[in-house]
C-alpha positions as CSV (number, residue, x, y, z in Angstrom):
1,M,108.4,184.0,95.2
2,T,111.0,186.8,95.7
3,L,110.1,188.4,92.4
4,G,106.5,188.3,93.3
5,I,107.2,190.1,96.6
6,F,109.3,192.6,94.8
7,L,106.8,193.3,92.1
8,T,103.9,193.5,94.5
9,G,105.6,195.9,96.8
10,L,107.4,198.1,94.2
11,P,104.3,200.3,93.3
12,F,103.7,201.0,97.0
13,V,107.3,201.9,97.6
14,V,107.4,204.2,94.5
15,V,104.3,206.0,95.6
16,F,105.4,206.4,99.2
17,Y,108.9,207.5,98.1
18,Y,107.5,210.5,96.3
19,Y,104.9,211.5,98.9
20,I,106.6,210.6,102.1
21,N,108.0,214.1,102.7
22,D,104.5,215.7,102.4
23,L,103.0,212.9,104.5
24,V,105.5,213.3,107.3
25,T,105.1,217.1,107.3
26,Y,101.3,216.8,107.3
27,I,101.2,214.4,110.2
28,L,104.0,215.7,112.4
29,G,104.3,219.3,111.4
30,D,106.9,221.5,109.6
31,E,109.6,220.9,112.2
32,W,109.8,217.3,111.0
33,S,110.2,217.9,107.3
34,E,113.8,216.8,107.4
35,S,112.9,213.4,108.7
36,G,110.9,212.9,105.6
37,T,114.1,212.8,103.7
38,Y,115.6,210.2,106.0
39,S,112.3,208.2,105.7
40,K,112.8,207.8,102.0
41,Y,116.1,206.0,102.5
42,I,114.7,203.9,105.4
43,L,111.7,203.0,103.2
44,I,114.0,201.5,100.5
45,W,116.1,199.7,103.1
46,V,113.1,198.1,104.8
47,F,111.6,197.1,101.4
48,M,114.9,195.4,100.4
49,S,115.1,193.7,103.8
50,I,111.6,192.3,103.3
51,V,112.6,191.0,99.9
52,N,115.8,189.6,101.3
53,V,113.9,187.4,103.8
54,A,112.5,185.3,101.0
55,T,115.7,185.1,99.1
56,T,118.3,184.1,101.6
57,P,116.9,180.6,102.6
58,A,116.4,179.7,98.9
59,F,120.1,180.1,98.2
60,T,121.0,178.0,101.2
61,I,118.5,175.2,100.3
62,I,119.9,174.8,96.7
63,A,123.5,175.0,98.0
64,E,124.4,178.1,96.0
65,N,126.7,179.4,98.7
66,K,128.9,181.4,96.3
67,R,125.9,183.2,94.9
68,L,124.6,183.7,98.5
69,L,127.9,185.3,99.4
70,Q,127.8,187.6,96.4
71,Y,124.2,188.6,97.1
72,E,124.9,189.3,100.8
73,C,127.9,191.5,99.8
74,V,125.8,193.5,97.4
75,D,123.0,193.7,100.0
76,F,125.5,194.9,102.7
77,I,127.0,197.6,100.4
78,V,123.6,198.9,99.3
79,K,122.4,199.1,102.9
80,T,125.6,200.7,104.1
81,F,126.0,203.4,101.5
């Protein structure tokens, strides 16, 4: 299920990642061009959060707490830096 969500959303994320600067500038004006750069990182963060919603309960159900801890640590590091 998680792989399906990831593979379904990945093409949209890639397209939006490359065009989000132009889209933000077109909709909001030239003064907002810097926010397009921030939007790229927020886009990746939100996408990974959506994928994470499906993954976390699966680890808990199958009692893979060690892997869940590793996954959560990597997720935290990626979102923080």
